[in-house]
One Martini backbone bead per residue (centre of mass of N, CA, C, O) as a GRO file, in nm:
protein
  233
    1MET     BB    1  -1.777  -2.225  -2.793
    2ALA     BB    2  -1.685  -1.935  -2.703
    3ASP     BB    3  -1.412  -1.721  -2.721
    4VAL     BB    4  -1.574  -1.549  -2.505
    5SER     BB    5  -1.592  -1.492  -2.144
    6ILE     BB    6  -1.802  -1.384  -1.865
    7GLU     BB    7  -1.750  -1.337  -1.506
    8PHE     BB    8  -2.020  -1.284  -1.248
    9CYS     BB    9  -2.121  -1.420  -0.969
   10GLY     BB   10  -2.133  -1.710  -1.143
   11GLU     BB   11  -2.193  -1.574  -1.407
   12TRP     BB   12  -2.237  -1.631  -1.764
   13TYR     BB   13  -2.097  -1.476  -2.068
   14GLU     BB   14  -2.149  -1.487  -2.448
   15PRO     BB   15  -2.023  -1.322  -2.687
   16LYS     BB   16  -2.024  -1.232  -3.002
   17ASP     BB   17  -1.833  -1.118  -3.262
   18ASP     BB   18  -2.083  -0.901  -3.343
   19ASP     BB   19  -2.075  -0.787  -3.066
   20VAL     BB   20  -2.169  -0.538  -2.809
   21PHE     BB   21  -2.066  -0.562  -2.487
   22THR     BB   22  -2.241  -0.447  -2.197
   23ILE     BB   23  -2.136  -0.268  -1.895
   24GLY     BB   24  -2.353  -0.198  -1.604
   25ARG     BB   25  -2.648  -0.083  -1.494
   26GLU     BB   26  -2.677  -0.142  -1.788
   27GLY     BB   27  -2.721  -0.427  -2.002
   28ASP     BB   28  -2.588  -0.734  -2.054
   29LEU     BB   29  -2.436  -0.649  -1.777
   30GLU     BB   30  -2.591  -0.611  -1.469
   31ILE     BB   31  -2.436  -0.527  -1.192
   32ASP     BB   32  -2.593  -0.265  -1.053
   33ASP     BB   33  -2.802  -0.052  -0.851
   34ASN     BB   34  -2.582   0.201  -0.887
   35PRO     BB   35  -2.561   0.547  -0.901
   36TYR     BB   36  -2.233   0.549  -0.944
   37LEU     BB   37  -2.299   0.390  -1.198
   38HIS     BB   38  -2.293   0.349  -1.510
   39ARG     BB   39  -2.494   0.246  -1.746
   40LYS     BB   40  -2.237   0.270  -1.939
   41PHE     BB   41  -1.902   0.150  -1.906
   42LEU     BB   42  -1.840  -0.125  -2.058
   43GLN     BB   43  -1.677  -0.274  -2.350
   44ILE     BB   44  -1.707  -0.569  -2.567
   45ALA     BB   45  -1.511  -0.631  -2.870
   46HIS     BB   46  -1.476  -0.745  -3.220
   47TYR     BB   47  -1.173  -0.636  -3.388
   48ASP     BB   48  -0.906  -0.690  -3.575
   49GLU     BB   49  -0.888  -0.988  -3.456
   50ILE     BB   50  -0.981  -0.871  -3.165
   51TRP     BB   51  -1.023  -0.815  -2.834
   52TRP     BB   52  -1.200  -0.545  -2.658
   53LEU     BB   53  -1.160  -0.294  -2.404
   54ALA     BB   54  -1.394  -0.036  -2.303
   55ASN     BB   55  -1.426   0.298  -2.176
   56VAL     BB   56  -1.760   0.464  -2.181
   57GLY     BB   57  -1.725   0.648  -1.962
   58SER     BB   58  -1.666   0.962  -1.748
   59LEU     BB   59  -1.539   0.877  -1.433
   60ILE     BB   60  -1.456   0.576  -1.433
   61SER     BB   61  -1.215   0.345  -1.350
   62ALA     BB   62  -1.004   0.059  -1.441
   63THR     BB   63  -0.860  -0.240  -1.338
   64VAL     BB   64  -0.620  -0.428  -1.532
   65ALA     BB   65  -0.541  -0.790  -1.522
   66ASP     BB   66  -0.367  -1.051  -1.498
   67SER     BB   67  -0.343  -1.349  -1.321
   68THR     BB   68  -0.040  -1.276  -1.206
   69GLY     BB   69   0.013  -0.942  -1.196
   70GLY     BB   70   0.230  -0.853  -1.425
   71MET     BB   71  -0.021  -0.704  -1.556
   72GLN     BB   72  -0.111  -0.349  -1.549
   73ALA     BB   73  -0.405  -0.135  -1.590
   74TRP     BB   74  -0.548   0.196  -1.640
   75LEU     BB   75  -0.884   0.249  -1.733
   76ALA     BB   76  -0.989   0.519  -1.876
   77PRO     BB   77  -1.183   0.732  -2.002
   78GLY     BB   78  -1.179   0.638  -2.351
   79ALA     BB   79  -1.036   0.380  -2.324
   80ARG     BB   80  -0.835   0.096  -2.450
   81ILE     BB   81  -0.794  -0.276  -2.457
   82PRO     BB   82  -0.647  -0.561  -2.515
   83LEU     BB   83  -0.745  -0.916  -2.509
   84VAL     BB   84  -0.457  -1.135  -2.468
   85PHE     BB   85  -0.554  -1.315  -2.243
   86SER     BB   86  -0.704  -1.582  -2.099
   87LEU     BB   87  -0.696  -1.393  -1.826
   88THR     BB   88  -0.901  -1.117  -1.709
   89ASN     BB   89  -0.900  -0.871  -1.466
   90ILE     BB   90  -1.170  -0.663  -1.331
   91VAL     BB   91  -1.151  -0.348  -1.144
   92PHE     BB   92  -1.402  -0.147  -0.966
   93THR     BB   93  -1.531   0.177  -0.845
   94ALA     BB   94  -1.861   0.269  -0.696
   95GLY     BB   95  -1.831   0.436  -0.456
   96PRO     BB   96  -1.840   0.190  -0.190
   97THR     BB   97  -1.805  -0.017  -0.441
   98THR     BB   98  -1.649  -0.321  -0.539
   99TYR     BB   99  -1.559  -0.476  -0.852
  100GLU     BB  100  -1.543  -0.817  -1.004
  101LEU     BB  101  -1.423  -0.943  -1.314
  102SER     BB  102  -1.401  -1.188  -1.587
  103VAL     BB  103  -1.194  -1.274  -1.878
  104HIS     BB  104  -1.227  -1.529  -2.128
  105VAL     BB  105  -0.990  -1.662  -2.364
  106LYS     BB  106  -0.951  -1.923  -2.576
  107THR     BB  107  -0.763  -1.750  -2.804
  108PRO     BB  108  -0.492  -1.612  -2.727
  109SER     BB  109  -0.229  -1.389  -2.816
  110PHE     BB  110  -0.116  -1.442  -2.514
  111ARG     BB  111   0.131  -1.624  -2.328
  112GLN     BB  112   0.170  -1.741  -1.987
  113GLU     BB  113   0.399  -1.799  -1.720
  114HIS     BB  114   0.401  -1.898  -1.403
  115ARG     BB  115   0.629  -1.772  -1.143
  116ASP     BB  116   0.762  -1.882  -0.866
  117THR     BB  117   0.847  -1.708  -0.564
  118ASP     BB  118   1.071  -1.629  -0.302
  119ALA     BB  119   0.983  -1.452  -0.021
  120VAL     BB  120   1.208  -1.230   0.154
  121GLY     BB  121   1.104  -1.031   0.391
  122GLU     BB  122   1.018  -0.767   0.260
  123THR     BB  123   0.796  -0.597   0.078
  124THR     BB  124   0.796  -0.587  -0.284
  125ILE     BB  125   0.771  -0.335  -0.561
  126GLY     BB  126   1.018  -0.314  -0.702
  127PRO     BB  127   1.153  -0.035  -0.529
  128VAL     BB  128   0.942  -0.108  -0.313
  129ILE     BB  129   0.915  -0.078   0.045
  130PHE     BB  130   0.747  -0.260   0.304
  131THR     BB  131   0.625  -0.269   0.597
  132ASP     BB  132   0.426  -0.432   0.806
  133SER     BB  133   0.234  -0.190   0.868
  134GLN     BB  134   0.180  -0.114   0.567
  135LYS     BB  135   0.064  -0.392   0.488
  136ALA     BB  136  -0.164  -0.389   0.698
  137LEU     BB  137  -0.315  -0.152   0.579
  138ILE     BB  138  -0.383  -0.280   0.311
  139LEU     BB  139  -0.538  -0.521   0.435
  140ALA     BB  140  -0.763  -0.358   0.579
  141LEU     BB  141  -0.881  -0.266   0.299
  142ALA     BB  142  -0.875  -0.565   0.145
  143GLU     BB  143  -1.028  -0.784   0.309
  144PRO     BB  144  -1.311  -0.815   0.172
  145MET     BB  145  -1.193  -0.901  -0.106
  146LEU     BB  146  -1.009  -1.144  -0.010
  147LYS     BB  147  -1.264  -1.306   0.119
  148ARG     BB  148  -1.363  -1.336  -0.145
  149ASP     BB  149  -1.504  -1.582  -0.368
  150GLY     BB  150  -1.427  -1.444  -0.635
  151THR     BB  151  -1.642  -1.281  -0.797
  152GLY     BB  152  -1.777  -0.939  -0.733
  153LEU     BB  153  -1.867  -0.774  -0.426
  154SER     BB  154  -1.748  -0.489  -0.224
  155SER     BB  155  -1.637  -0.318   0.065
  156ILE     BB  156  -1.467  -0.035   0.158
  157PRO     BB  157  -1.321   0.077   0.411
  158SER     BB  158  -1.288   0.308   0.612
  159SER     BB  159  -1.055   0.468   0.787
  160SER     BB  160  -1.176   0.412   1.066
  161GLN     BB  161  -1.218   0.105   1.028
  162ALA     BB  162  -0.923   0.035   0.970
  163ALA     BB  163  -0.801   0.150   1.226
  164ALA     BB  164  -0.959  -0.035   1.418
  165ARG     BB  165  -0.849  -0.305   1.304
  166LEU     BB  166  -0.547  -0.209   1.406
  167GLY     BB  167  -0.545  -0.017   1.665
  168TRP     BB  168  -0.556   0.280   1.559
  169PRO     BB  169  -0.525   0.588   1.508
  170LEU     BB  170  -0.628   0.793   1.260
  171THR     BB  171  -0.363   0.954   1.228
  172LYS     BB  172  -0.183   0.708   1.171
  173PHE     BB  173  -0.325   0.601   0.929
  174ASN     BB  174  -0.305   0.853   0.746
  175ARG     BB  175   0.002   0.866   0.743
  176LYS     BB  176   0.052   0.582   0.620
  177LEU     BB  177  -0.119   0.624   0.369
  178ASP     BB  178   0.056   0.841   0.252
  179ASN     BB  179   0.314   0.669   0.229
  180VAL     BB  180   0.205   0.449   0.040
  181CYS     BB  181   0.108   0.634  -0.191
  182ASP     BB  182   0.376   0.775  -0.245
  183LYS     BB  183   0.543   0.527  -0.324
  184LEU     BB  184   0.363   0.441  -0.570
  185ASP     BB  185   0.365   0.708  -0.721
  186ARG     BB  186   0.679   0.720  -0.775
  187VAL     BB  187   0.641   0.436  -0.964
  188GLY     BB  188   0.355   0.493  -1.140
  189VAL     BB  189   0.090   0.468  -0.982
  190ALA     BB  190  -0.220   0.529  -1.062
  191GLY     BB  191  -0.463   0.724  -0.867
  192LEU     BB  192  -0.322   0.843  -0.578
  193ARG     BB  193  -0.339   1.130  -0.711
  194GLY     BB  194  -0.401   1.448  -0.752
  195GLY     BB  195  -0.402   1.752  -0.833
  196GLY     BB  196  -0.156   1.952  -0.707
  197GLY     BB  197  -0.082   1.721  -0.473
  198LYS     BB  198  -0.359   1.610  -0.424
  199LEU     BB  199  -0.528   1.373  -0.278
  200ALA     BB  200  -0.729   1.142  -0.363
  201THR     BB  201  -1.046   1.039  -0.258
  202ASN     BB  202  -1.002   0.733  -0.404
  203ARG     BB  203  -0.735   0.592  -0.294
  204ARG     BB  204  -0.834   0.341  -0.149
  205ALA     BB  205  -0.956   0.199  -0.394
  206ARG     BB  206  -0.696   0.202  -0.573
  207LEU     BB  207  -0.515   0.050  -0.377
  208VAL     BB  208  -0.676  -0.212  -0.376
  209GLU     BB  209  -0.674  -0.272  -0.676
  210HIS     BB  210  -0.368  -0.291  -0.701
  211ALA     BB  211  -0.296  -0.494  -0.473
  212VAL     BB  212  -0.471  -0.736  -0.582
  213THR     BB  213  -0.393  -0.751  -0.891
  214SER     BB  214  -0.065  -0.762  -0.818
  215HIS     BB  215  -0.021  -0.936  -0.544
  216LEU     BB  216   0.070  -0.774  -0.294
  217VAL     BB  217  -0.189  -0.905  -0.180
  218THR     BB  218  -0.328  -1.183   0.006
  219ALA     BB  219  -0.501  -1.411   0.184
  220ALA     BB  220  -0.234  -1.522   0.323
  221ASP     BB  221  -0.184  -1.228   0.477
  222LEU     BB  222  -0.414  -1.183   0.697
  223PRO     BB  223  -0.271  -1.257   0.974
  224LEU     BB  224  -0.124  -0.979   1.003
  225LEU     BB  225  -0.356  -0.826   1.133
  226ASP     BB  226  -0.355  -0.972   1.413
  227GLU     BB  227  -0.060  -0.916   1.474
  228GLN     BB  228  -0.087  -0.606   1.475
  229LEU     BB  229  -0.304  -0.594   1.700
  230ASP     BB  230  -0.137  -0.736   1.921
  231ALA     BB  231   0.100  -0.520   1.916
  232GLU     BB  232  -0.097  -0.285   2.034
  233ASP     BB  233  -0.163  -0.421   2.331
   0.00000   0.00000   0.00000
């Protein structure tokens, strides 16, 4: 059995120690014929006695997280990160489509123990507190990804689609989206704002990537969507 394996849409790939495994529109793992996706986007290679993930694209970033959501990194073009966990989830968005794949390392350099906690009251992440309506907004955007079973691809709803899912006017949705992104930006979540104070156009995608990989929202939270919709009636 290979020391590292990659799973995407139920298909498994096992690069050798001396391979440079390429992921993108073309390569060893051909993700999708998506014109927004780089021909060569990510590379996985073994050197210095460790496996590394590198972003060799020029425009797209990837969200990288361990299985517990306790560690998360934003892998920008030109950056690389060691694959030290037994399971690493990788999520990225190209155009309207979000993709998720997983990397499994048989002999990881770092081992973690998942610790269950009892959450009471409002949702928190570090010093950030979200109201039920703000959490429902995140769920409306993340719903297709949360309903997907395992790795694969999904589409992120437009602002108007997410607003309709919640029974809100678009103006209310955009205002609350601003608030959610501002809260996370203030505690250092990258990719939710553009330069000069201008909100990034792909903030919905980045918000979903962060929320799902950090376990800020899970499939178990989805009933809150219908509760929020009923509250608007």
